[in-house]
C-alpha positions, 0 to 999 in steps of 0.5 A: 500500500502506497503512503501519502506524502509525509508532512514536509515541514515535520520531515524537515525538522526530523532531518535537521535533528538527524543532521545534528546527531550526525555532527555530534557523532563525527565530532566524537571521532574528530580527535580520535586516531582515524582508522581508514578502510577502502571500500570496494570502489576504492573510496575511503571510509572511517569509523566517523562515517559509519557512526554518523550514518547510524545516528541519522538512521536512528532518528529517521527510523524513530519517526518514520519506521515505515520509510526506506533508507539508502545510505552511503555506508550501509546501503539499502536494507529496507523491507519490501513494505518500506520500499512500497511506501514510496518514501526513500531517505538518501544519506551521505553521512560524510560527503567528502571523507577524503577532505575530512581525513586530510583535515580540510573543511570541505565535507558535509552531511547530506540528507534527502527525501525522495517520494515516488522517485521525486526529490522533495526535501534536502538538508546539507550541513557543513559543520566546519563552515558553520553552514546549514542549508535546507529546503523542501518543495514547501519550504524556501531554500535557507542558509543558516535560517536566512532565505537565499536565491540564485542569481539572475545570470542568463549568459555565459559572459556573466557566468561564474562557473565552478567545476567539480570532478570532471574525470569522465568528461575529460575522457570524452573528446567531443564534450571536452571540446564543449567544456572548453567552449564554455570555459573560454566564454565564461566570466570566471571559472573556479573549482570549489567542489563538494557541497560548497559550490552548490551552497554558493550557487543557491546563495547567488554567489556562483551561477553554474556548477558542472560535474561528471563524476558524482553519486546521487547521495552526494547531490540529492539534497543539494538538488532540492536546495538549488531548485527551491532557490530558483535554480535548475539542476539536472544531469549533464544531458538535461534529465532529472536526477535519479538514483543512477545519476552520475553527472550534474549540470546546475545553473541559476536560471533556465536560460543559462542552463539551456545555453550550458547544455547546448554548448557542452554538446555542440560537438557531439 
Protein backbone atom coordinates (compact mmCIF):
# COMPACT_ATOMS: atom_id res chain seq x y z
CA UNK A 1 0.00 0.00 0.00
CA UNK A 2 1.48 3.32 -1.11
CA UNK A 3 1.57 6.02 1.53
CA UNK A 4 0.71 9.64 1.11
CA UNK A 5 3.48 12.23 1.00
CA UNK A 6 4.55 12.97 4.58
CA UNK A 7 4.20 16.41 6.14
CA UNK A 8 7.32 18.04 4.69
CA UNK A 9 7.60 20.68 7.41
CA UNK A 10 7.72 17.96 10.04
CA UNK A 11 10.02 15.80 7.92
CA UNK A 12 12.40 18.74 7.51
CA UNK A 13 12.63 19.19 11.26
CA UNK A 14 13.35 15.48 11.66
CA UNK A 15 16.08 15.66 9.01
CA UNK A 16 17.62 18.69 10.71
CA UNK A 17 17.64 16.82 14.01
CA UNK A 18 19.29 13.83 12.30
CA UNK A 19 21.97 16.10 10.84
CA UNK A 20 22.69 17.50 14.31
CA UNK A 21 23.06 13.98 15.69
CA UNK A 22 25.42 13.07 12.86
CA UNK A 23 27.54 16.15 13.53
CA UNK A 24 27.86 15.15 17.18
CA UNK A 25 28.88 11.62 16.20
CA UNK A 26 31.53 12.96 13.82
CA UNK A 27 32.85 15.38 16.42
CA UNK A 28 33.27 12.49 18.85
CA UNK A 29 35.71 10.85 16.45
CA UNK A 30 37.37 14.03 15.23
CA UNK A 31 40.30 13.80 17.64
CA UNK A 32 40.49 10.02 17.72
CA UNK A 33 43.05 8.05 15.77
CA UNK A 34 41.39 7.66 12.37
CA UNK A 35 41.36 4.14 11.01
CA UNK A 36 40.91 4.29 7.25
CA UNK A 37 39.50 1.42 5.23
CA UNK A 38 39.00 1.20 1.48
CA UNK A 39 35.60 0.17 0.15
CA UNK A 40 35.12 -1.92 -2.98
CA UNK A 41 35.18 1.22 -5.13
CA UNK A 42 38.49 2.23 -3.50
CA UNK A 43 36.99 5.22 -1.70
CA UNK A 44 37.88 5.62 1.99
CA UNK A 45 35.57 5.04 4.94
CA UNK A 46 36.19 5.68 8.63
CA UNK A 47 34.51 4.94 11.94
CA UNK A 48 33.17 8.50 11.82
CA UNK A 49 31.33 7.85 8.54
CA UNK A 50 29.65 4.77 9.99
CA UNK A 51 28.82 6.36 13.34
CA UNK A 52 27.28 9.37 11.62
CA UNK A 53 25.11 7.23 9.35
CA UNK A 54 23.95 5.13 12.29
CA UNK A 55 22.99 8.33 14.13
CA UNK A 56 20.95 9.56 11.16
CA UNK A 57 19.25 6.20 10.71
CA UNK A 58 18.25 6.05 14.36
CA UNK A 59 16.50 9.41 14.17
CA UNK A 60 14.73 8.61 10.89
CA UNK A 61 13.65 5.14 11.99
CA UNK A 62 12.26 6.56 15.22
CA UNK A 63 9.99 8.98 13.34
CA UNK A 64 9.43 7.11 10.07
CA UNK A 65 9.79 3.37 10.65
CA UNK A 66 7.70 2.73 7.55
CA UNK A 67 10.14 4.53 5.21
CA UNK A 68 13.04 3.02 3.24
CA UNK A 69 16.59 4.28 3.80
CA UNK A 70 19.55 4.17 1.41
CA UNK A 71 22.88 5.27 2.87
CA UNK A 72 26.45 5.55 1.66
CA UNK A 73 27.88 3.19 4.29
CA UNK A 74 25.09 0.68 4.95
CA UNK A 75 23.28 0.66 1.63
CA UNK A 76 19.60 -0.24 1.47
CA UNK A 77 18.47 -2.96 3.85
CA UNK A 78 14.85 -1.84 3.73
CA UNK A 79 11.99 -4.32 3.75
CA UNK A 80 9.64 -4.73 0.80
CA UNK A 81 6.95 -2.93 2.79
CA UNK A 82 9.27 0.03 3.40
CA UNK A 83 10.19 0.23 -0.28
CA UNK A 84 6.49 0.03 -1.19
CA UNK A 85 5.83 3.12 0.92
CA UNK A 86 7.20 5.26 -1.89
CA UNK A 87 9.35 7.20 0.59
CA UNK A 88 13.13 6.80 0.42
CA UNK A 89 15.69 8.67 2.52
CA UNK A 90 19.08 9.21 0.86
CA UNK A 91 22.07 9.66 3.18
CA UNK A 92 25.73 10.55 2.84
CA UNK A 93 26.95 10.93 6.43
CA UNK A 94 30.27 12.48 5.41
CA UNK A 95 30.27 13.68 1.83
CA UNK A 96 33.95 14.49 1.39
CA UNK A 97 35.58 11.81 3.54
CA UNK A 98 38.94 12.44 1.86
CA UNK A 99 38.76 16.08 2.91
CA UNK A 100 37.72 15.10 6.44
CA UNK A 101 40.67 12.71 6.71
CA UNK A 102 43.05 15.40 5.47
CA UNK A 103 41.76 17.93 8.00
CA UNK A 104 40.17 20.09 5.30
CA UNK A 105 36.75 21.67 5.92
CA UNK A 106 35.20 20.65 2.59
CA UNK A 107 32.92 17.92 3.91
CA UNK A 108 29.26 17.85 4.78
CA UNK A 109 26.31 15.79 5.99
CA UNK A 110 23.76 15.16 3.24
CA UNK A 111 20.18 14.03 3.90
CA UNK A 112 17.43 13.96 1.26
CA UNK A 113 13.94 12.55 0.94
CA UNK A 114 12.65 11.10 -2.31
CA UNK A 115 8.92 10.42 -2.65
CA UNK A 116 7.76 8.37 -5.64
CA UNK A 117 11.08 9.00 -7.42
CA UNK A 118 10.88 12.76 -6.86
CA UNK A 119 13.31 14.60 -4.60
CA UNK A 120 11.23 16.70 -2.20
CA UNK A 121 13.46 17.62 0.76
CA UNK A 122 17.14 18.29 1.37
CA UNK A 123 19.44 19.14 4.27
CA UNK A 124 23.11 19.99 3.71
CA UNK A 125 25.04 20.55 6.92
CA UNK A 126 28.69 21.68 6.81
CA UNK A 127 29.79 21.96 10.46
CA UNK A 128 33.37 23.01 9.65
CA UNK A 129 31.99 26.00 7.73
CA UNK A 130 29.17 26.62 10.21
CA UNK A 131 26.75 26.38 7.27
CA UNK A 132 23.37 24.71 7.29
CA UNK A 133 21.33 24.80 4.08
CA UNK A 134 17.91 23.24 3.70
CA UNK A 135 14.78 23.29 1.59
CA UNK A 136 11.74 21.29 0.58
CA UNK A 137 9.03 21.51 -2.02
CA UNK A 138 7.06 23.50 0.57
CA UNK A 139 9.95 25.38 2.21
CA UNK A 140 12.17 28.03 0.57
CA UNK A 141 15.92 27.49 0.50
CA UNK A 142 17.65 28.89 3.54
CA UNK A 143 21.26 29.14 4.61
CA UNK A 144 21.68 29.49 8.36
CA UNK A 145 17.97 30.34 8.59
CA UNK A 146 18.26 33.18 6.05
CA UNK A 147 16.39 32.79 2.76
CA UNK A 148 18.66 32.50 -0.26
CA UNK A 149 18.08 32.76 -4.01
CA UNK A 150 20.07 32.03 -7.13
CA UNK A 151 21.39 34.87 -9.26
CA UNK A 152 19.70 36.21 -12.38
CA UNK A 153 22.61 35.35 -14.72
CA UNK A 154 21.46 34.28 -18.19
CA UNK A 155 24.60 34.43 -20.36
CA UNK A 156 27.98 32.71 -20.43
CA UNK A 157 29.69 36.10 -20.41
CA UNK A 158 28.13 36.76 -16.98
CA UNK A 159 28.54 33.21 -15.69
CA UNK A 160 30.68 32.34 -12.68
CA UNK A 161 31.25 28.61 -13.17
CA UNK A 162 32.58 26.06 -10.70
CA UNK A 163 33.83 22.64 -11.80
CA UNK A 164 33.81 19.57 -9.60
CA UNK A 165 35.21 16.16 -10.53
CA UNK A 166 35.32 16.00 -14.34
CA UNK A 167 37.46 12.90 -14.92
CA UNK A 168 34.89 11.12 -17.11
CA UNK A 169 34.16 14.30 -19.04
CA UNK A 170 37.88 14.72 -19.75
CA UNK A 171 37.88 11.28 -21.43
CA UNK A 172 35.09 12.34 -23.82
CA UNK A 173 36.76 14.32 -26.65
CA UNK A 174 33.56 15.86 -28.02
CA UNK A 175 32.20 17.08 -24.71
CA UNK A 176 35.69 18.11 -23.59
CA UNK A 177 35.70 20.49 -26.56
CA UNK A 178 32.27 21.71 -25.46
CA UNK A 179 33.58 22.35 -21.96
CA UNK A 180 36.49 24.29 -23.46
CA UNK A 181 33.98 26.48 -25.29
CA UNK A 182 32.12 27.06 -22.03
CA UNK A 183 35.27 27.91 -20.10
CA UNK A 184 36.52 30.34 -22.74
CA UNK A 185 33.18 32.17 -22.76
CA UNK A 186 32.54 32.32 -19.01
CA UNK A 187 33.17 35.33 -16.84
CA UNK A 188 35.07 33.32 -14.24
CA UNK A 189 35.91 29.67 -13.62
CA UNK A 190 36.81 28.06 -10.30
CA UNK A 191 36.78 24.56 -8.82
CA UNK A 192 35.26 24.67 -5.35
CA UNK A 193 33.86 21.15 -5.29
CA UNK A 194 31.69 19.09 -2.94
CA UNK A 195 28.79 20.82 -1.17
CA UNK A 196 30.49 24.21 -1.24
CA UNK A 197 29.80 25.29 -4.80
CA UNK A 198 26.14 24.27 -4.56
CA UNK A 199 25.68 26.40 -1.43
CA UNK A 200 27.28 29.31 -3.31
CA UNK A 201 25.05 28.69 -6.35
CA UNK A 202 21.89 28.66 -4.24
CA UNK A 203 23.03 31.83 -2.46
CA UNK A 204 23.63 33.72 -5.72
CA UNK A 205 27.43 33.78 -5.38
CA UNK A 206 28.04 31.40 -8.30
CA UNK A 207 25.99 30.94 -11.43
CA UNK A 208 26.68 27.36 -12.55
CA UNK A 209 28.21 24.06 -11.46
CA UNK A 210 29.30 21.17 -13.66
CA UNK A 211 30.43 17.69 -12.54
CA UNK A 212 30.74 14.41 -14.43
CA UNK A 213 31.56 12.02 -11.58
CA UNK A 214 29.11 12.07 -8.68
CA UNK A 215 26.87 9.73 -6.72
CA UNK A 216 23.21 10.63 -6.18
CA UNK A 217 23.82 10.50 -2.42
CA UNK A 218 26.31 13.37 -2.85
CA UNK A 219 23.89 15.71 -4.59
CA UNK A 220 20.27 14.71 -3.86
CA UNK A 221 19.78 17.18 -1.00
CA UNK A 222 21.64 19.88 -2.91
CA UNK A 223 19.32 19.46 -5.89
CA UNK A 224 16.35 20.32 -3.70
CA UNK A 225 18.17 23.31 -2.20
CA UNK A 226 19.27 24.72 -5.57
CA UNK A 227 15.83 24.17 -7.13
CA UNK A 228 14.00 25.81 -4.23
CA UNK A 229 16.38 28.76 -4.60
CA UNK A 230 15.19 29.23 -8.18
CA UNK A 231 17.92 27.31 -9.99
CA UNK A 232 17.92 24.36 -12.38
CA UNK A 233 19.85 21.17 -11.52
CA UNK A 234 19.82 18.18 -13.87
CA UNK A 235 22.30 15.64 -15.15
CA UNK A 236 24.64 16.65 -17.99
CA UNK A 237 22.02 15.55 -20.53
CA UNK A 238 19.31 17.75 -19.07
CA UNK A 239 17.42 14.89 -17.42
CA UNK A 240 16.09 14.98 -13.83
CA UNK A 241 18.41 13.49 -11.23
CA UNK A 242 17.58 9.87 -10.40
CA UNK A 243 19.13 7.16 -8.23
CA UNK A 244 21.52 6.15 -11.01
CA UNK A 245 22.58 9.69 -11.98
CA UNK A 246 26.34 10.30 -12.09
CA UNK A 247 26.59 13.79 -13.60
CA UNK A 248 25.34 17.27 -12.75
CA UNK A 249 24.69 20.45 -14.70
CA UNK A 250 23.30 23.16 -12.42
CA UNK A 251 22.57 26.76 -13.27
CA UNK A 252 20.99 29.82 -11.70
CA UNK A 253 18.41 30.28 -14.46
CA UNK A 254 16.69 28.18 -17.10
CA UNK A 255 18.18 30.29 -19.90
CA UNK A 256 21.73 29.83 -18.63
CA UNK A 257 21.15 26.12 -18.11
CA UNK A 258 19.97 25.72 -21.71
CA UNK A 259 22.99 27.63 -23.03
CA UNK A 260 25.39 25.49 -21.00
CA UNK A 261 23.65 22.29 -22.11
CA UNK A 262 23.73 23.28 -25.79
CA UNK A 263 27.36 24.40 -25.67
CA UNK A 264 28.52 21.28 -23.82
CA UNK A 265 27.03 19.02 -26.52
CA UNK A 266 27.63 21.15 -29.62
CA UNK A 267 30.47 18.95 -30.91
CA UNK A 268 28.74 15.62 -30.29
